[in-house]
N, C-alpha and C positions, 0 to 999 in steps of 0.2 A: 504443456500444463500435464497432469498427469488427471484423472476420471476424477480420484477421491477430493483432488483440490475446488474442480469442477461442484462437482456435487456437495460443499461445505459451501462453497460460494454462493450456487443456488437457494442451499440451507437460510443461509444467512440471507439471503435476501427475501424470502418463504416468512421467516420469523421476525420480520420487518426491523433488522440488525442493520442492515446496510439498506439505500433507495434503488432505486435501478441505475440511478447515472454512476453510482457508486459503482456497482457491478456491472457495470459496463466498462469502467476504470479499469477493474481486476481484470476482469477479460482481458481488453485490450493490450492492456501494459504487463501481465503476468504476474506470477511469485516471487521472481529474481529480484535480491536487494544485494545491489553491490555492497563492499565495504566503506564506508562512509567513508565520503571524499569531501574534497576540498572543493565547494563554490564560489566563485567570485561575485561578492555583492551587488553588482549590476544585473545579474543572471536570478532576477526574483522566481520567474514561470519555474527555472528547475527545482529551485528549491522548495518551491509549494509543491509539487508537483511529487517531491521523493517525500517530501514531511506526509503528504494525505497517503501515498500509496505505506509507508510504514502505519499510520493512526490506524488504516484499512486491517492491515496484514492482524495488527494487533487485535482487534475487533474482531474478527471475523475465527481467525486463527490461532488466536493464544500465543503471538510472537511478539517479545517486547525487545526493543532495539534501544542499547546508552545513548542515553544526548552527548555528543563531544560538542564542541563549539570550539572552531580555530581560532585563535587568538595572535 
């Protein structure tokens, strides 16, 4: 993770855009978002973590991700 990215995460925490738990989540999991992958329905934890990361990156860095649903 680049220094500028860590700085933006810290600034978002100080501005109260994210809380301490969310800041730790971003620092632990990094900023890398792989292509949207198919996640089996029984793996809710992995799906929730992926959604949480996308939502936090959207709030902190202004990144947007298309919503794709596998049918």
